[in-house]
mmCIF file of the C-alpha atoms, coordinates in Angstrom:
data_MODEL
# 
_entry.id   MODEL 
# 
loop_
_atom_site.group_PDB 
_atom_site.id 
_atom_site.type_symbol 
_atom_site.label_atom_id 
_atom_site.label_alt_id 
_atom_site.label_comp_id 
_atom_site.label_asym_id 
_atom_site.label_entity_id 
_atom_site.label_seq_id 
_atom_site.pdbx_PDB_ins_code 
_atom_site.Cartn_x 
_atom_site.Cartn_y 
_atom_site.Cartn_z 
_atom_site.occupancy 
_atom_site.B_iso_or_equiv 
_atom_site.pdbx_formal_charge 
_atom_site.auth_seq_id 
_atom_site.auth_comp_id 
_atom_site.auth_asym_id 
_atom_site.auth_atom_id 
_atom_site.pdbx_PDB_model_num 
ATOM 1   C CA . PRO A 1 1   ? -2.741  13.775  -10.089 1.00 0.00 ? 1   PRO A CA 1 
ATOM 2   C CA . LEU A 1 2   ? -0.780  11.898  -12.650 1.00 0.00 ? 2   LEU A CA 1 
ATOM 3   C CA . ALA A 1 3   ? -1.476  13.264  -16.014 1.00 0.00 ? 3   ALA A CA 1 
ATOM 4   C CA . ALA A 1 4   ? -1.308  10.800  -18.929 1.00 0.00 ? 4   ALA A CA 1 
ATOM 5   C CA . GLY A 1 5   ? 1.588   10.208  -20.282 1.00 0.00 ? 5   GLY A CA 1 
ATOM 6   C CA . SER A 1 6   ? 3.446   10.494  -16.641 1.00 0.00 ? 6   SER A CA 1 
ATOM 7   C CA . SER A 1 7   ? 6.752   8.513   -15.897 1.00 0.00 ? 7   SER A CA 1 
ATOM 8   C CA . VAL A 1 8   ? 5.721   5.783   -13.127 1.00 0.00 ? 8   VAL A CA 1 
ATOM 9   C CA . ALA A 1 9   ? 7.155   3.588   -11.415 1.00 0.00 ? 9   ALA A CA 1 
ATOM 10  C CA . VAL A 1 10  ? 4.292   1.013   -10.129 1.00 0.00 ? 10  VAL A CA 1 
ATOM 11  C CA . LEU A 1 11  ? 6.124   -0.894  -6.474  1.00 0.00 ? 11  LEU A CA 1 
ATOM 12  C CA . GLY A 1 12  ? 4.608   -3.718  -4.940  1.00 0.00 ? 12  GLY A CA 1 
ATOM 13  C CA . ALA A 1 13  ? 3.195   -7.484  -4.815  1.00 0.00 ? 13  ALA A CA 1 
ATOM 14  C CA . PHE A 1 14  ? -0.001  -6.135  -3.710  1.00 0.00 ? 14  PHE A CA 1 
ATOM 15  C CA . ALA A 1 15  ? 0.052   -3.734  -7.019  1.00 0.00 ? 15  ALA A CA 1 
ATOM 16  C CA . LYS A 1 16  ? -0.881  -6.967  -8.896  1.00 0.00 ? 16  LYS A CA 1 
ATOM 17  C CA . SER A 1 17  ? -2.096  -9.149  -6.534  1.00 0.00 ? 17  SER A CA 1 
ATOM 18  C CA . PRO A 1 18  ? -3.983  -6.631  -3.874  1.00 0.00 ? 18  PRO A CA 1 
ATOM 19  C CA . ARG A 1 19  ? -4.907  -7.330  -0.795  1.00 0.00 ? 19  ARG A CA 1 
ATOM 20  C CA . TYR A 1 20  ? -8.331  -6.272  -1.339  1.00 0.00 ? 20  TYR A CA 1 
ATOM 21  C CA . GLN A 1 21  ? -11.040 -8.335  2.002   1.00 0.00 ? 21  GLN A CA 1 
ATOM 22  C CA . GLY A 1 22  ? -10.603 -9.286  5.181   1.00 0.00 ? 22  GLY A CA 1 
ATOM 23  C CA . ALA A 1 23  ? -8.518  -13.078 5.936   1.00 0.00 ? 23  ALA A CA 1 
ATOM 24  C CA . GLY A 1 24  ? -10.941 -15.900 7.458   1.00 0.00 ? 24  GLY A CA 1 
ATOM 25  C CA . SER A 1 25  ? -15.055 -16.072 6.867   1.00 0.00 ? 25  SER A CA 1 
ATOM 26  C CA . SER A 1 26  ? -14.611 -13.028 5.396   1.00 0.00 ? 26  SER A CA 1 
ATOM 27  C CA . LYS A 1 27  ? -12.911 -14.356 2.430   1.00 0.00 ? 27  LYS A CA 1 
ATOM 28  C CA . VAL A 1 28  ? -15.500 -14.488 -1.201  1.00 0.00 ? 28  VAL A CA 1 
ATOM 29  C CA . GLN A 1 29  ? -14.931 -15.504 -4.364  1.00 0.00 ? 29  GLN A CA 1 
ATOM 30  C CA . PRO A 1 30  ? -14.752 -11.826 -6.396  1.00 0.00 ? 30  PRO A CA 1 
ATOM 31  C CA . LEU A 1 31  ? -16.867 -12.075 -9.733  1.00 0.00 ? 31  LEU A CA 1 
ATOM 32  C CA . ASN A 1 32  ? -13.739 -9.772  -11.252 1.00 0.00 ? 32  ASN A CA 1 
ATOM 33  C CA . LEU A 1 33  ? -11.047 -8.368  -9.294  1.00 0.00 ? 33  LEU A CA 1 
ATOM 34  C CA . ASP A 1 34  ? -9.419  -5.301  -10.881 1.00 0.00 ? 34  ASP A CA 1 
ATOM 35  C CA . THR A 1 35  ? -5.629  -5.405  -10.058 1.00 0.00 ? 35  THR A CA 1 
ATOM 36  C CA . PRO A 1 36  ? -4.060  -1.996  -9.647  1.00 0.00 ? 36  PRO A CA 1 
ATOM 37  C CA . TYR A 1 37  ? -1.531  -2.792  -12.080 1.00 0.00 ? 37  TYR A CA 1 
ATOM 38  C CA . GLU A 1 38  ? -3.644  -2.687  -15.042 1.00 0.00 ? 38  GLU A CA 1 
ATOM 39  C CA . SER A 1 39  ? -6.410  -0.416  -14.663 1.00 0.00 ? 39  SER A CA 1 
ATOM 40  C CA . LEU A 1 40  ? -3.426  2.299   -13.939 1.00 0.00 ? 40  LEU A CA 1 
ATOM 41  C CA . GLN A 1 41  ? -2.371  0.701   -17.667 1.00 0.00 ? 41  GLN A CA 1 
ATOM 42  C CA . SER A 1 42  ? -5.331  2.432   -18.439 1.00 0.00 ? 42  SER A CA 1 
ATOM 43  C CA . LEU A 1 43  ? -5.093  5.556   -17.297 1.00 0.00 ? 43  LEU A CA 1 
ATOM 44  C CA . GLY A 1 44  ? -1.864  6.454   -20.582 1.00 0.00 ? 44  GLY A CA 1 
ATOM 45  C CA . LEU A 1 45  ? 0.702   6.912   -17.772 1.00 0.00 ? 45  LEU A CA 1 
ATOM 46  C CA . ALA A 1 46  ? 4.079   5.170   -18.800 1.00 0.00 ? 46  ALA A CA 1 
ATOM 47  C CA . LEU A 1 47  ? 3.896   2.403   -16.025 1.00 0.00 ? 47  LEU A CA 1 
ATOM 48  C CA . SER A 1 48  ? 6.844   0.080   -15.057 1.00 0.00 ? 48  SER A CA 1 
ATOM 49  C CA . PHE A 1 49  ? 6.826   -2.615  -12.171 1.00 0.00 ? 49  PHE A CA 1 
ATOM 50  C CA . ALA A 1 50  ? 8.973   -3.396  -9.657  1.00 0.00 ? 50  ALA A CA 1 
ATOM 51  C CA . GLU A 1 51  ? 8.035   -6.430  -6.694  1.00 0.00 ? 51  GLU A CA 1 
ATOM 52  C CA . GLY A 1 52  ? 9.616   -4.399  -4.354  1.00 0.00 ? 52  GLY A CA 1 
ATOM 53  C CA . TYR A 1 53  ? 8.739   -7.395  -1.759  1.00 0.00 ? 53  TYR A CA 1 
ATOM 54  C CA . ARG A 1 54  ? 7.484   -11.031 -1.532  1.00 0.00 ? 54  ARG A CA 1 
ATOM 55  C CA . GLU A 1 55  ? 4.549   -11.123 0.609   1.00 0.00 ? 55  GLU A CA 1 
ATOM 56  C CA . ALA A 1 56  ? 5.217   -14.022 2.007   1.00 0.00 ? 56  ALA A CA 1 
ATOM 57  C CA . GLN A 1 57  ? 8.188   -12.752 4.053   1.00 0.00 ? 57  GLN A CA 1 
ATOM 58  C CA . ASP A 1 58  ? 9.187   -10.090 6.307   1.00 0.00 ? 58  ASP A CA 1 
ATOM 59  C CA . ALA A 1 59  ? 13.164  -9.026  5.636   1.00 0.00 ? 59  ALA A CA 1 
ATOM 60  C CA . PRO A 1 60  ? 14.226  -7.311  2.997   1.00 0.00 ? 60  PRO A CA 1 
ATOM 61  C CA . ASP A 1 61  ? 15.377  -8.846  -0.107  1.00 0.00 ? 61  ASP A CA 1 
ATOM 62  C CA . GLU A 1 62  ? 18.589  -6.722  -1.277  1.00 0.00 ? 62  GLU A CA 1 
ATOM 63  C CA . ALA A 1 63  ? 17.667  -7.605  -4.521  1.00 0.00 ? 63  ALA A CA 1 
ATOM 64  C CA . LEU A 1 64  ? 14.398  -6.420  -4.723  1.00 0.00 ? 64  LEU A CA 1 
ATOM 65  C CA . MET A 1 65  ? 14.826  -3.567  -3.230  1.00 0.00 ? 65  MET A CA 1 
ATOM 66  C CA . ARG A 1 66  ? 17.842  -2.067  -5.767  1.00 0.00 ? 66  ARG A CA 1 
ATOM 67  C CA . GLU A 1 67  ? 16.360  -3.410  -8.451  1.00 0.00 ? 67  GLU A CA 1 
ATOM 68  C CA . ALA A 1 68  ? 12.854  -1.049  -7.271  1.00 0.00 ? 68  ALA A CA 1 
ATOM 69  C CA . CYS A 1 69  ? 15.278  1.553   -6.229  1.00 0.00 ? 69  CYS A CA 1 
ATOM 70  C CA . GLU A 1 70  ? 17.015  1.120   -9.981  1.00 0.00 ? 70  GLU A CA 1 
ATOM 71  C CA . LEU A 1 71  ? 13.242  1.511   -11.371 1.00 0.00 ? 71  LEU A CA 1 
ATOM 72  C CA . SER A 1 72  ? 12.319  4.721   -9.390  1.00 0.00 ? 72  SER A CA 1 
ATOM 73  C CA . ARG A 1 73  ? 14.935  7.151   -10.127 1.00 0.00 ? 73  ARG A CA 1 
ATOM 74  C CA . GLY A 1 74  ? 13.859  9.610   -11.996 1.00 0.00 ? 74  GLY A CA 1 
ATOM 75  C CA . LYS A 1 75  ? 10.386  8.884   -12.685 1.00 0.00 ? 75  LYS A CA 1 
ATOM 76  C CA . ASP A 1 76  ? 7.629   11.426  -12.435 1.00 0.00 ? 76  ASP A CA 1 
ATOM 77  C CA . ALA A 1 77  ? 6.178   9.093   -9.556  1.00 0.00 ? 77  ALA A CA 1 
ATOM 78  C CA . VAL A 1 78  ? 6.199   6.768   -7.424  1.00 0.00 ? 78  VAL A CA 1 
ATOM 79  C CA . LEU A 1 79  ? 3.122   3.861   -6.455  1.00 0.00 ? 79  LEU A CA 1 
ATOM 80  C CA . ILE A 1 80  ? 3.952   2.114   -3.463  1.00 0.00 ? 80  ILE A CA 1 
ATOM 81  C CA . TYR A 1 81  ? 1.520   -0.095  -2.730  1.00 0.00 ? 81  TYR A CA 1 
ATOM 82  C CA . ALA A 1 82  ? 1.790   -1.507  1.106   1.00 0.00 ? 82  ALA A CA 1 
ATOM 83  C CA . GLY A 1 83  ? 0.014   -3.168  4.211   1.00 0.00 ? 83  GLY A CA 1 
ATOM 84  C CA . LEU A 1 84  ? -1.025  -5.725  6.065   1.00 0.00 ? 84  LEU A CA 1 
ATOM 85  C CA . PRO A 1 85  ? -0.822  -9.921  4.629   1.00 0.00 ? 85  PRO A CA 1 
ATOM 86  C CA . ASP A 1 86  ? -3.274  -11.792 5.877   1.00 0.00 ? 86  ASP A CA 1 
ATOM 87  C CA . ARG A 1 87  ? -0.804  -13.557 8.037   1.00 0.00 ? 87  ARG A CA 1 
ATOM 88  C CA . TYR A 1 88  ? -1.195  -10.745 10.082  1.00 0.00 ? 88  TYR A CA 1 
ATOM 89  C CA . GLU A 1 89  ? -4.231  -9.469  10.392  1.00 0.00 ? 89  GLU A CA 1 
ATOM 90  C CA . SER A 1 90  ? -7.180  -11.809 10.986  1.00 0.00 ? 90  SER A CA 1 
ATOM 91  C CA . GLU A 1 91  ? -9.995  -12.763 12.753  1.00 0.00 ? 91  GLU A CA 1 
ATOM 92  C CA . GLY A 1 92  ? -8.825  -15.718 15.587  1.00 0.00 ? 92  GLY A CA 1 
ATOM 93  C CA . PHE A 1 93  ? -6.098  -13.917 16.101  1.00 0.00 ? 93  PHE A CA 1 
ATOM 94  C CA . ASP A 1 94  ? -4.950  -10.138 18.021  1.00 0.00 ? 94  ASP A CA 1 
ATOM 95  C CA . ARG A 1 95  ? -1.858  -8.229  16.184  1.00 0.00 ? 95  ARG A CA 1 
ATOM 96  C CA . ALA A 1 96  ? 0.924   -8.071  19.183  1.00 0.00 ? 96  ALA A CA 1 
ATOM 97  C CA . SER A 1 97  ? 1.536   -4.803  17.598  1.00 0.00 ? 97  SER A CA 1 
ATOM 98  C CA . LEU A 1 98  ? 0.968   -1.758  14.710  1.00 0.00 ? 98  LEU A CA 1 
ATOM 99  C CA . ALA A 1 99  ? 4.013   -2.693  12.783  1.00 0.00 ? 99  ALA A CA 1 
ATOM 100 C CA . MET A 1 100 ? 4.244   -3.736  8.877   1.00 0.00 ? 100 MET A CA 1 
ATOM 101 C CA . PRO A 1 101 ? 6.083   -6.375  7.580   1.00 0.00 ? 101 PRO A CA 1 
ATOM 102 C CA . GLN A 1 102 ? 9.866   -4.808  7.799   1.00 0.00 ? 102 GLN A CA 1 
ATOM 103 C CA . ASN A 1 103 ? 10.858  -5.585  4.108   1.00 0.00 ? 103 ASN A CA 1 
ATOM 104 C CA . GLN A 1 104 ? 7.639   -2.763  2.881   1.00 0.00 ? 104 GLN A CA 1 
ATOM 105 C CA . VAL A 1 105 ? 8.907   -0.144  5.494   1.00 0.00 ? 105 VAL A CA 1 
ATOM 106 C CA . GLU A 1 106 ? 12.556  -0.188  4.145   1.00 0.00 ? 106 GLU A CA 1 
ATOM 107 C CA . LEU A 1 107 ? 11.120  -0.937  0.351   1.00 0.00 ? 107 LEU A CA 1 
ATOM 108 C CA . ILE A 1 108 ? 9.099   3.134   1.321   1.00 0.00 ? 108 ILE A CA 1 
ATOM 109 C CA . ARG A 1 109 ? 12.199  4.134   2.950   1.00 0.00 ? 109 ARG A CA 1 
ATOM 110 C CA . ARG A 1 110 ? 15.221  3.411   0.328   1.00 0.00 ? 110 ARG A CA 1 
ATOM 111 C CA . VAL A 1 111 ? 12.527  4.708   -2.333  1.00 0.00 ? 111 VAL A CA 1 
ATOM 112 C CA . ALA A 1 112 ? 11.649  8.110   -1.021  1.00 0.00 ? 112 ALA A CA 1 
ATOM 113 C CA . ALA A 1 113 ? 15.291  8.691   -0.642  1.00 0.00 ? 113 ALA A CA 1 
ATOM 114 C CA . VAL A 1 114 ? 15.702  8.707   -4.504  1.00 0.00 ? 114 VAL A CA 1 
ATOM 115 C CA . ASN A 1 115 ? 12.684  10.460  -5.460  1.00 0.00 ? 115 ASN A CA 1 
ATOM 116 C CA . ALA A 1 116 ? 10.752  12.604  -3.378  1.00 0.00 ? 116 ALA A CA 1 
ATOM 117 C CA . ASN A 1 117 ? 7.172   12.185  -5.449  1.00 0.00 ? 117 ASN A CA 1 
ATOM 118 C CA . VAL A 1 118 ? 6.143   8.626   -4.019  1.00 0.00 ? 118 VAL A CA 1 
ATOM 119 C CA . ALA A 1 119 ? 2.468   7.713   -2.908  1.00 0.00 ? 119 ALA A CA 1 
ATOM 120 C CA . VAL A 1 120 ? 1.794   4.787   -1.010  1.00 0.00 ? 120 VAL A CA 1 
ATOM 121 C CA . ILE A 1 121 ? -1.410  3.104   -1.262  1.00 0.00 ? 121 ILE A CA 1 
ATOM 122 C CA . LEU A 1 122 ? -1.777  1.478   1.772   1.00 0.00 ? 122 LEU A CA 1 
ATOM 123 C CA . LEU A 1 123 ? -4.173  -2.078  1.861   1.00 0.00 ? 123 LEU A CA 1 
ATOM 124 C CA . CYS A 1 124 ? -5.005  -2.810  4.840   1.00 0.00 ? 124 CYS A CA 1 
ATOM 125 C CA . GLY A 1 125 ? -7.462  -3.065  7.856   1.00 0.00 ? 125 GLY A CA 1 
ATOM 126 C CA . SER A 1 126 ? -6.714  -1.837  10.543  1.00 0.00 ? 126 SER A CA 1 
ATOM 127 C CA . VAL A 1 127 ? -4.068  1.009   11.811  1.00 0.00 ? 127 VAL A CA 1 
ATOM 128 C CA . VAL A 1 128 ? -0.221  0.446   11.241  1.00 0.00 ? 128 VAL A CA 1 
ATOM 129 C CA . ASP A 1 129 ? 2.322   2.088   12.197  1.00 0.00 ? 129 ASP A CA 1 
ATOM 130 C CA . LEU A 1 130 ? 3.153   5.317   9.835   1.00 0.00 ? 130 LEU A CA 1 
ATOM 131 C CA . GLY A 1 131 ? 7.236   6.079   11.253  1.00 0.00 ? 131 GLY A CA 1 
ATOM 132 C CA . TRP A 1 132 ? 7.702   7.169   7.479   1.00 0.00 ? 132 TRP A CA 1 
ATOM 133 C CA . ALA A 1 133 ? 4.898   8.999   7.181   1.00 0.00 ? 133 ALA A CA 1 
ATOM 134 C CA . ASP A 1 134 ? 7.178   12.015  6.562   1.00 0.00 ? 134 ASP A CA 1 
ATOM 135 C CA . GLU A 1 135 ? 8.886   10.609  4.298   1.00 0.00 ? 135 GLU A CA 1 
ATOM 136 C CA . VAL A 1 136 ? 6.971   10.274  1.302   1.00 0.00 ? 136 VAL A CA 1 
ATOM 137 C CA . LYS A 1 137 ? 4.856   12.873  -0.196  1.00 0.00 ? 137 LYS A CA 1 
ATOM 138 C CA . SER A 1 138 ? 1.035   11.071  -0.041  1.00 0.00 ? 138 SER A CA 1 
ATOM 139 C CA . ILE A 1 139 ? -0.501  8.475   2.378   1.00 0.00 ? 139 ILE A CA 1 
ATOM 140 C CA . LEU A 1 140 ? -3.531  7.050   0.267   1.00 0.00 ? 140 LEU A CA 1 
ATOM 141 C CA . LEU A 1 141 ? -5.513  4.700   2.774   1.00 0.00 ? 141 LEU A CA 1 
ATOM 142 C CA . MET A 1 142 ? -7.853  2.021   0.710   1.00 0.00 ? 142 MET A CA 1 
ATOM 143 C CA . HIS A 1 143 ? -8.501  -0.075  3.863   1.00 0.00 ? 143 HIS A CA 1 
ATOM 144 C CA . LEU A 1 144 ? -9.450  -3.003  2.037   1.00 0.00 ? 144 LEU A CA 1 
ATOM 145 C CA . GLY A 1 145 ? -11.410 -2.383  -1.103  1.00 0.00 ? 145 GLY A CA 1 
ATOM 146 C CA . GLY A 1 146 ? -13.184 -4.845  -2.379  1.00 0.00 ? 146 GLY A CA 1 
ATOM 147 C CA . GLU A 1 147 ? -13.229 -6.175  -6.050  1.00 0.00 ? 147 GLU A CA 1 
ATOM 148 C CA . ALA A 1 148 ? -13.195 -2.506  -7.213  1.00 0.00 ? 148 ALA A CA 1 
ATOM 149 C CA . VAL A 1 149 ? -10.367 -1.164  -5.332  1.00 0.00 ? 149 VAL A CA 1 
ATOM 150 C CA . GLY A 1 150 ? -7.629  -1.024  -8.280  1.00 0.00 ? 150 GLY A CA 1 
ATOM 151 C CA . GLY A 1 151 ? -10.524 1.171   -10.700 1.00 0.00 ? 151 GLY A CA 1 
ATOM 152 C CA . ALA A 1 152 ? -10.438 3.341   -7.141  1.00 0.00 ? 152 ALA A CA 1 
ATOM 153 C CA . VAL A 1 153 ? -6.770  4.008   -6.945  1.00 0.00 ? 153 VAL A CA 1 
ATOM 154 C CA . ALA A 1 154 ? -6.605  5.125   -10.762 1.00 0.00 ? 154 ALA A CA 1 
ATOM 155 C CA . ASP A 1 155 ? -9.824  7.145   -10.397 1.00 0.00 ? 155 ASP A CA 1 
ATOM 156 C CA . LEU A 1 156 ? -8.085  8.845   -7.378  1.00 0.00 ? 156 LEU A CA 1 
ATOM 157 C CA . VAL A 1 157 ? -5.063  8.905   -8.338  1.00 0.00 ? 157 VAL A CA 1 
ATOM 158 C CA . SER A 1 158 ? -5.543  10.429  -11.929 1.00 0.00 ? 158 SER A CA 1 
ATOM 159 C CA . GLY A 1 159 ? -8.019  13.290  -10.349 1.00 0.00 ? 159 GLY A CA 1 
ATOM 160 C CA . ALA A 1 160 ? -11.386 11.631  -11.780 1.00 0.00 ? 160 ALA A CA 1 
ATOM 161 C CA . VAL A 1 161 ? -12.059 11.233  -8.510  1.00 0.00 ? 161 VAL A CA 1 
ATOM 162 C CA . SER A 1 162 ? -11.268 13.636  -5.241  1.00 0.00 ? 162 SER A CA 1 
ATOM 163 C CA . PRO A 1 163 ? -9.266  11.494  -2.649  1.00 0.00 ? 163 PRO A CA 1 
ATOM 164 C CA . SER A 1 164 ? -11.458 13.552  -0.030  1.00 0.00 ? 164 SER A CA 1 
ATOM 165 C CA . GLY A 1 165 ? -12.915 11.135  2.173   1.00 0.00 ? 165 GLY A CA 1 
ATOM 166 C CA . LYS A 1 166 ? -12.449 11.306  6.205   1.00 0.00 ? 166 LYS A CA 1 
ATOM 167 C CA . LEU A 1 167 ? -11.674 8.760   8.629   1.00 0.00 ? 167 LEU A CA 1 
ATOM 168 C CA . ALA A 1 168 ? -14.372 8.125   10.996  1.00 0.00 ? 168 ALA A CA 1 
ATOM 169 C CA . GLU A 1 169 ? -12.297 6.682   13.718  1.00 0.00 ? 169 GLU A CA 1 
ATOM 170 C CA . SER A 1 170 ? -8.809  8.453   15.345  1.00 0.00 ? 170 SER A CA 1 
ATOM 171 C CA . TRP A 1 171 ? -5.423  6.865   13.682  1.00 0.00 ? 171 TRP A CA 1 
ATOM 172 C CA . SER A 1 172 ? -3.272  5.511   16.535  1.00 0.00 ? 172 SER A CA 1 
ATOM 173 C CA . LEU A 1 173 ? 0.292   6.279   16.423  1.00 0.00 ? 173 LEU A CA 1 
ATOM 174 C CA . ARG A 1 174 ? 1.626   3.869   18.553  1.00 0.00 ? 174 ARG A CA 1 
ATOM 175 C CA . LEU A 1 175 ? -0.332  0.772   20.301  1.00 0.00 ? 175 LEU A CA 1 
ATOM 176 C CA . GLU A 1 176 ? -0.082  2.294   23.796  1.00 0.00 ? 176 GLU A CA 1 
ATOM 177 C CA . ASP A 1 177 ? -2.313  4.806   22.149  1.00 0.00 ? 177 ASP A CA 1 
ATOM 178 C CA . THR A 1 178 ? -5.417  2.435   21.557  1.00 0.00 ? 178 THR A CA 1 
ATOM 179 C CA . PRO A 1 179 ? -8.147  2.060   23.870  1.00 0.00 ? 179 PRO A CA 1 
ATOM 180 C CA . CYS A 1 180 ? -7.795  -1.277  24.730  1.00 0.00 ? 180 CYS A CA 1 
ATOM 181 C CA . TYR A 1 181 ? -3.705  -1.630  25.248  1.00 0.00 ? 181 TYR A CA 1 
ATOM 182 C CA . ARG A 1 182 ? -3.924  -1.642  29.055  1.00 0.00 ? 182 ARG A CA 1 
ATOM 183 C CA . TYR A 1 183 ? -6.654  -4.377  29.162  1.00 0.00 ? 183 TYR A CA 1 
ATOM 184 C CA . PHE A 1 184 ? -5.902  -7.150  26.422  1.00 0.00 ? 184 PHE A CA 1 
ATOM 185 C CA . PRO A 1 185 ? -2.551  -8.630  26.214  1.00 0.00 ? 185 PRO A CA 1 
# 
């Protein structure tokens, strides 16, 4: 858990504009949306923020990557908010792969190379390729956590609540591991 006063780099567009619900007919207007960054501010941490990637793009942005890496150097911890944007998963179409946007994967890898204390907070509604998992200290899967996802993450990373949830399903490592692989395009 992060102690008050810890220096923490918070990275990723989802930290300030979280993916908290599905797309399509499940989109609703929340009464109050706890953004992750604002919720972390209430913990007494020494926070710094860098966007790291643009949600609407897949290609890495070198300037954003450099800024995120520089910000992460020497911090007690780094929290990277990543996952799948609406254009990757929604009703009405099937995903063609388990890949996350390349800009997010590259951000995770580059930041993990400059700071060993990286936790990735995943905001997604389904399984993603975790080929980078061995490069980070921890992964906190929040799925699409609803309007209070920011406060929930703050409770978990501060140790106020134990992240002791268990997956109710298997996590496929490859698309070929999914039960439907042979039967659907």
